[in-house]
C-alpha positions, 0 to 999 in steps of 0.5 A: 886128219893131218894138214899139209904144211902151209908151204905146200899151198904157198909154193904153187901160188909163188910159182904162178905169181912169178910166171905171171910177172915174167909174162907181163914183163915180156908183154910190156917189153914187146909193147914198148918196142912197138910204141917206142920209149923215149931214149932219155927216160924209162917213163912207162907212160910216154912214147914218141912218134918222131925225133928230128935235128933242127938247125936254124940260122938267124940274122940280126942287124947284118950278122948271122947266128946258128943254133941247133937242137934235137927235138922229140915229139912225145905223147902218152901211151895209148893204154894210159892216154885217157888219164895221163896228163901229158909227157913233159918235154925237157930238152930240145924245145928251143934254139938259142942265140946269144947275140953280140950285145949279150941279148938272148933269142929263143925260138920254138922248135915244133915244126909246122904241119906242112914240114911234118907232112913232108917228113912223113912222105905222104898225107896218110903217113902224117895223119897216122903219125907214122915217121918210122921210115923218115927216121930210118932214112934220115929225111930232110925238109927245108922248113923255111920254104914251108913254114912261117918262122918255124911253127906256123904254116906258110902261107899263113891261114887268114882265118887263124888271125895275126901271127903268134909269138914263136920266139922271145928276146931276153935282155941279158943272157947272164942276168935276165930281167926283161923279155918280149915276144917275137912274131915272125911274118910270112917273110920270116922276119920279126922286127929286125930278126930274120930266119935265114934258114931252118932245116929239119932232119929226121933222126932217131936219137937223144933229144938235146939243146944248147941252153946249158952252154949258151945261156945256163942262167935262163934255166934258173929264171922265173918268167912273169907273164900275162899269158903262160902260153905266150911266154918263154915258160911254155918253151921248156919245163925248167922245173924238170931240169932242176929237180930236186934243187929248183934254185931259181936265181933270176926274175924276168918281167914281160915288157909292156908295149 
């Protein structure tokens, strides 16, 4: 009995495999549309719930400085969330102010829960992480009226403890060698630094910041610290911006009281 050519068996397999691949691609595209892919990446494991433009004015010894970023709040997609270690935030995580004496001030840009709820429009929308309407309508919120600094609710919760560092002062924008933290109080003042205004506007656009132009050296700095979460390292993933070269030129030590 003569056997059929092997190609007769392989052809249907290839056809069905191709159809399956196309079907999976269509399903993934539809799912990606439902869970947005961050516009600056093709990472299939990450999505985001909100992007906003944040404009901050800082007053230092009577002079005002302004800086802005576009911050994107990303997280793992649901299907991979249990095993994905997280989605790195590369741009828009710090407003940067280069002072007249060449010091650099960095302030985190994750706005406080009260401000996020105001953008969502309702408490239910905030709990559901639903900011679709906020971005479509480009809603604005006065962060200084709702937040202590940028990241903590106003008024402060007495059960949480003293204000934590939300910003940092680096001794030299071009040759960083020392840094210290800034903890803004309920009047938005930390030492002689005061946040005059901070406004967030929901906007579905690309994340960005001004670090490359204001103080590019800071992205090539290794920060020494006692606690990573209370250091400038926690503000941005400099490794992600300098892969594959990772040419770090400066070392900044934490100032001890």
